[in-house]
PDB file of N, CA, C and O in Angstrom:
ATOM      1  N   VAL A   1      -9.734  -5.129   3.558  1.00  0.00           N
ATOM      2  CA  VAL A   1     -10.304  -5.632   2.281  1.00  0.00           C
ATOM      3  C   VAL A   1     -10.092  -4.429   1.142  1.00  0.00           C
ATOM      4  O   VAL A   1     -10.389  -3.247   1.313  1.00  0.00           O
ATOM      5  N   THR A   2      -9.457  -5.064  -0.169  1.00  0.00           N
ATOM      6  CA  THR A   2      -9.293  -4.703  -1.138  1.00  0.00           C
ATOM      7  C   THR A   2      -9.991  -5.004  -2.070  1.00  0.00           C
ATOM      8  O   THR A   2      -9.833  -6.197  -2.328  1.00  0.00           O
ATOM      9  N   PRO A   3     -10.863  -4.410  -2.872  1.00  0.00           N
ATOM     10  CA  PRO A   3     -11.303  -5.105  -4.106  1.00  0.00           C
ATOM     11  C   PRO A   3     -10.738  -4.933  -5.108  1.00  0.00           C
ATOM     12  O   PRO A   3      -9.876  -4.074  -5.298  1.00  0.00           O
ATOM     13  N   VAL A   4     -11.345  -6.123  -6.283  1.00  0.00           N
ATOM     14  CA  VAL A   4     -10.235  -6.122  -7.525  1.00  0.00           C
ATOM     15  C   VAL A   4     -11.827  -6.117  -8.449  1.00  0.00           C
ATOM     16  O   VAL A   4     -12.838  -6.705  -8.065  1.00  0.00           O
ATOM     17  N   VAL A   5     -11.733  -5.460  -9.472  1.00  0.00           N
ATOM     18  CA  VAL A   5     -12.473  -5.415 -10.227  1.00  0.00           C
ATOM     19  C   VAL A   5     -12.156  -5.693 -11.787  1.00  0.00           C
ATOM     20  O   VAL A   5     -11.472  -4.821 -12.322  1.00  0.00           O
ATOM     21  N   VAL A   6     -12.516  -6.673 -12.514  1.00  0.00           N
ATOM     22  CA  VAL A   6     -12.094  -6.802 -14.133  1.00  0.00           C
ATOM     23  C   VAL A   6     -12.924  -6.283 -14.865  1.00  0.00           C
ATOM     24  O   VAL A   6     -13.965  -6.917 -15.035  1.00  0.00           O
ATOM     25  N   THR A   7     -12.772  -5.031 -15.515  1.00  0.00           N
ATOM     26  CA  THR A   7     -13.516  -4.295 -16.189  1.00  0.00           C
ATOM     27  C   THR A   7     -13.612  -4.671 -17.713  1.00  0.00           C
ATOM     28  O   THR A   7     -14.547  -4.309 -18.427  1.00  0.00           O
ATOM     29  N   ASN A   8     -12.611  -5.392 -18.114  1.00  0.00           N
ATOM     30  CA  ASN A   8     -12.905  -5.875 -19.855  1.00  0.00           C
ATOM     31  C   ASN A   8     -12.721  -7.360 -19.707  1.00  0.00           C
ATOM     32  O   ASN A   8     -11.714  -7.866 -20.202  1.00  0.00           O
ATOM     33  N   LYS A   9     -13.586  -8.095 -19.080  1.00  0.00           N
ATOM     34  CA  LYS A   9     -13.580  -9.527 -18.892  1.00  0.00           C
ATOM     35  C   LYS A   9     -14.211 -10.032 -20.151  1.00  0.00           C
ATOM     36  O   LYS A   9     -14.121 -11.260 -20.172  1.00  0.00           O
ATOM     37  N   LYS A  10     -14.923  -9.471 -21.397  1.00  0.00           N
ATOM     38  CA  LYS A  10     -14.995  -9.958 -22.612  1.00  0.00           C
ATOM     39  C   LYS A  10     -14.202 -10.044 -23.079  1.00  0.00           C
ATOM     40  O   LYS A  10     -14.310 -10.748 -24.083  1.00  0.00           O
ATOM     41  N   LYS A  11     -12.728  -9.429 -22.792  1.00  0.00           N
ATOM     42  CA  LYS A  11     -11.334  -9.726 -23.871  1.00  0.00           C
ATOM     43  C   LYS A  11     -10.674 -10.706 -23.330  1.00  0.00           C
ATOM     44  O   LYS A  11      -9.560 -10.880 -23.824  1.00  0.00           O
ATOM     45  N   PHE A  12     -11.097 -11.698 -22.137  1.00  0.00           N
ATOM     46  CA  PHE A  12     -10.481 -12.832 -21.925  1.00  0.00           C
ATOM     47  C   PHE A  12     -11.123 -14.147 -21.888  1.00  0.00           C
ATOM     48  O   PHE A  12     -12.292 -14.133 -21.501  1.00  0.00           O
ATOM     49  N   ALA A  13     -10.552 -15.437 -22.247  1.00  0.00           N
ATOM     50  CA  ALA A  13     -11.385 -16.206 -22.094  1.00  0.00           C
ATOM     51  C   ALA A  13     -11.906 -16.971 -20.857  1.00  0.00           C
ATOM     52  O   ALA A  13     -12.614 -17.976 -20.921  1.00  0.00           O
ATOM     53  N   SER A  14     -11.394 -16.269 -19.517  1.00  0.00           N
ATOM     54  CA  SER A  14     -11.946 -16.677 -18.444  1.00  0.00           C
ATOM     55  C   SER A  14     -10.984 -15.955 -17.663  1.00  0.00           C
ATOM     56  O   SER A  14      -9.825 -15.716 -18.004  1.00  0.00           O
ATOM     57  N   VAL A  15     -11.737 -15.507 -16.215  1.00  0.00           N
ATOM     58  CA  VAL A  15     -11.427 -14.520 -15.413  1.00  0.00           C
ATOM     59  C   VAL A  15     -11.584 -15.734 -14.095  1.00  0.00           C
ATOM     60  O   VAL A  15     -12.707 -16.234 -14.167  1.00  0.00           O
ATOM     61  N   THR A  16     -10.921 -16.209 -13.159  1.00  0.00           N
ATOM     62  CA  THR A  16     -11.707 -17.278 -12.073  1.00  0.00           C
ATOM     63  C   THR A  16     -10.696 -16.719 -10.884  1.00  0.00           C
ATOM     64  O   THR A  16      -9.632 -16.122 -11.046  1.00  0.00           O
ATOM     65  N   PRO A  17     -11.318 -17.074  -9.691  1.00  0.00           N
ATOM     66  CA  PRO A  17     -10.687 -16.498  -8.370  1.00  0.00           C
ATOM     67  C   PRO A  17      -9.823 -17.982  -8.215  1.00  0.00           C
ATOM     68  O   PRO A  17     -10.220 -19.087  -8.584  1.00  0.00           O
ATOM     69  N   ASP A  18      -8.531 -17.653  -7.558  1.00  0.00           N
ATOM     70  CA  ASP A  18      -7.747 -18.844  -6.905  1.00  0.00           C
ATOM     71  C   ASP A  18      -7.833 -18.629  -5.423  1.00  0.00           C
ATOM     72  O   ASP A  18      -7.684 -19.740  -4.915  1.00  0.00           O
ATOM     73  N   ALA A  19      -7.989 -17.793  -4.564  1.00  0.00           N
ATOM     74  CA  ALA A  19      -8.457 -17.788  -3.304  1.00  0.00           C
ATOM     75  C   ALA A  19      -9.573 -17.019  -2.805  1.00  0.00           C
ATOM     76  O   ALA A  19     -10.007 -16.020  -3.380  1.00  0.00           O
ATOM     77  N   GLU A  20     -10.034 -17.494  -1.729  1.00  0.00           N
ATOM     78  CA  GLU A  20     -10.979 -16.743  -0.799  1.00  0.00           C
ATOM     79  C   GLU A  20     -10.601 -16.274   0.546  1.00  0.00           C
ATOM     80  O   GLU A  20      -9.838 -16.976   1.210  1.00  0.00           O
ATOM     81  N   GLY A  21     -11.041 -15.186   1.013  1.00  0.00           N
ATOM     82  CA  GLY A  21     -10.392 -14.784   2.004  1.00  0.00           C
ATOM     83  C   GLY A  21      -9.189 -14.042   2.090  1.00  0.00           C
ATOM     84  O   GLY A  21      -9.159 -13.137   1.256  1.00  0.00           O
ATOM     85  N   GLU A  22      -8.133 -14.118   2.850  1.00  0.00           N
ATOM     86  CA  GLU A  22      -7.131 -13.684   3.022  1.00  0.00           C
ATOM     87  C   GLU A  22      -6.047 -14.221   1.984  1.00  0.00           C
ATOM     88  O   GLU A  22      -5.989 -15.444   1.854  1.00  0.00           O
ATOM     89  N   VAL A  23      -5.156 -13.405   1.210  1.00  0.00           N
ATOM     90  CA  VAL A  23      -4.331 -13.906   0.295  1.00  0.00           C
ATOM     91  C   VAL A  23      -2.885 -13.117   0.895  1.00  0.00           C
ATOM     92  O   VAL A  23      -2.839 -11.979   1.361  1.00  0.00           O
ATOM     93  N   ALA A  24      -1.811 -14.020   0.741  1.00  0.00           N
ATOM     94  CA  ALA A  24      -0.660 -13.371   1.374  1.00  0.00           C
ATOM     95  C   ALA A  24      -0.026 -12.602   0.251  1.00  0.00           C
ATOM     96  O   ALA A  24      -0.326 -12.944  -0.893  1.00  0.00           O
ATOM     97  N   PRO A  25       0.924 -11.473   0.452  1.00  0.00           N
ATOM     98  CA  PRO A  25       1.569 -10.808  -0.174  1.00  0.00           C
ATOM     99  C   PRO A  25       2.163 -11.544  -1.365  1.00  0.00           C
ATOM    100  O   PRO A  25       3.126 -12.177  -0.932  1.00  0.00           O
ATOM    101  N   GLY A  26       2.047 -11.708  -2.428  1.00  0.00           N
ATOM    102  CA  GLY A  26       2.599 -12.297  -3.658  1.00  0.00           C
ATOM    103  C   GLY A  26       1.801 -13.610  -3.984  1.00  0.00           C
ATOM    104  O   GLY A  26       2.087 -14.319  -4.949  1.00  0.00           O
ATOM    105  N   GLY A  27       0.760 -13.886  -3.094  1.00  0.00           N
ATOM    106  CA  GLY A  27       0.239 -14.998  -3.451  1.00  0.00           C
ATOM    107  C   GLY A  27      -0.862 -14.924  -4.591  1.00  0.00           C
ATOM    108  O   GLY A  27      -1.124 -13.837  -5.108  1.00  0.00           O
ATOM    109  N   ALA A  28      -1.453 -15.995  -4.946  1.00  0.00           N
ATOM    110  CA  ALA A  28      -2.042 -16.081  -6.288  1.00  0.00           C
ATOM    111  C   ALA A  28      -3.559 -15.405  -5.701  1.00  0.00           C
ATOM    112  O   ALA A  28      -3.938 -15.618  -4.549  1.00  0.00           O
ATOM    113  N   LEU A  29      -4.371 -14.539  -6.718  1.00  0.00           N
ATOM    114  CA  LEU A  29      -5.542 -14.267  -6.634  1.00  0.00           C
ATOM    115  C   LEU A  29      -6.376 -14.458  -7.514  1.00  0.00           C
ATOM    116  O   LEU A  29      -7.534 -14.586  -7.118  1.00  0.00           O
ATOM    117  N   LEU A  30      -6.186 -14.525  -8.624  1.00  0.00           N
ATOM    118  CA  LEU A  30      -6.960 -14.657 -10.098  1.00  0.00           C
ATOM    119  C   LEU A  30      -6.035 -15.282 -11.258  1.00  0.00           C
ATOM    120  O   LEU A  30      -4.870 -14.951 -11.477  1.00  0.00           O
ATOM    121  N   THR A  31      -6.690 -16.136 -11.876  1.00  0.00           N
ATOM    122  CA  THR A  31      -6.400 -16.769 -13.070  1.00  0.00           C
ATOM    123  C   THR A  31      -6.940 -15.808 -13.978  1.00  0.00           C
ATOM    124  O   THR A  31      -8.041 -15.366 -13.648  1.00  0.00           O
ATOM    125  N   VAL A  32      -6.314 -15.257 -15.319  1.00  0.00           N
ATOM    126  CA  VAL A  32      -6.657 -14.898 -16.184  1.00  0.00           C
ATOM    127  C   VAL A  32      -6.263 -15.453 -17.189  1.00  0.00           C
ATOM    128  O   VAL A  32      -5.059 -15.518 -17.439  1.00  0.00           O
ATOM    129  N   VAL A  33      -7.212 -15.982 -17.993  1.00  0.00           N
ATOM    130  CA  VAL A  33      -6.791 -16.577 -19.582  1.00  0.00           C
ATOM    131  C   VAL A  33      -6.835 -15.654 -20.689  1.00  0.00           C
ATOM    132  O   VAL A  33      -7.876 -14.997 -20.671  1.00  0.00           O
ATOM    133  N   PRO A  34      -6.128 -15.403 -21.565  1.00  0.00           N
ATOM    134  CA  PRO A  34      -6.239 -14.316 -22.759  1.00  0.00           C
ATOM    135  C   PRO A  34      -7.306 -15.204 -23.402  1.00  0.00           C
ATOM    136  O   PRO A  34      -7.676 -16.309 -23.004  1.00  0.00           O
ATOM    137  N   LYS A  35      -7.755 -14.481 -24.528  1.00  0.00           N
ATOM    138  CA  LYS A  35      -8.497 -14.982 -25.656  1.00  0.00           C
ATOM    139  C   LYS A  35      -7.412 -15.684 -26.792  1.00  0.00           C
ATOM    140  O   LYS A  35      -6.354 -15.059 -26.725  1.00  0.00           O
ATOM    141  N   GLU A  36      -7.353 -16.559 -27.606  1.00  0.00           N
ATOM    142  CA  GLU A  36      -6.357 -16.663 -28.528  1.00  0.00           C
ATOM    143  C   GLU A  36      -6.568 -15.746 -29.446  1.00  0.00           C
ATOM    144  O   GLU A  36      -7.698 -15.359 -29.745  1.00  0.00           O
ATOM    145  N   ALA A  37      -5.300 -15.238 -30.073  1.00  0.00           N
ATOM    146  CA  ALA A  37      -5.357 -14.435 -31.160  1.00  0.00           C
ATOM    147  C   ALA A  37      -5.751 -15.003 -32.578  1.00  0.00           C
ATOM    148  O   ALA A  37      -5.398 -16.074 -33.070  1.00  0.00           O
ATOM    149  N   ALA A  38      -6.713 -13.858 -33.212  1.00  0.00           N
ATOM    150  CA  ALA A  38      -7.370 -14.573 -34.293  1.00  0.00           C
ATOM    151  C   ALA A  38      -6.637 -14.900 -35.273  1.00  0.00           C
ATOM    152  O   ALA A  38      -5.748 -14.129 -35.634  1.00  0.00           O
ATOM    153  N   GLN A  39      -6.829 -16.008 -35.860  1.00  0.00           N
ATOM    154  CA  GLN A  39      -5.800 -16.367 -36.889  1.00  0.00           C
ATOM    155  C   GLN A  39      -6.286 -15.564 -38.155  1.00  0.00           C
ATOM    156  O   GLN A  39      -7.425 -15.099 -38.204  1.00  0.00           O
ATOM    157  N   PRO A  40      -5.318 -15.412 -39.236  1.00  0.00           N
ATOM    158  CA  PRO A  40      -5.556 -14.792 -40.150  1.00  0.00           C
ATOM    159  C   PRO A  40      -5.645 -15.949 -41.273  1.00  0.00           C
ATOM    160  O   PRO A  40      -5.012 -17.002 -41.357  1.00  0.00           O
ATOM    161  N   THR A  41      -6.785 -15.322 -42.226  1.00  0.00           N
ATOM    162  CA  THR A  41      -7.060 -16.181 -43.166  1.00  0.00           C
ATOM    163  C   THR A  41      -6.483 -15.997 -44.413  1.00  0.00           C
ATOM    164  O   THR A  41      -6.120 -14.866 -44.738  1.00  0.00           O
ATOM    165  N   ALA A  42      -6.291 -17.308 -45.449  1.00  0.00           N
ATOM    166  CA  ALA A  42      -5.500 -17.057 -46.629  1.00  0.00           C
ATOM    167  C   ALA A  42      -6.140 -16.462 -47.498  1.00  0.00           C
ATOM    168  O   ALA A  42      -5.606 -16.172 -48.569  1.00  0.00           O
TER     169      ALA A  42
END
């Protein structure tokens, strides 16, 4: 068992698991979606 901890979740729009149980090497483990960059105001 290898734990995975995302310590800065607030910087991402979402962090969701893609798999449960065993994951093959190279297999998808998490989907991490970045927050969109702030749009500059004119």
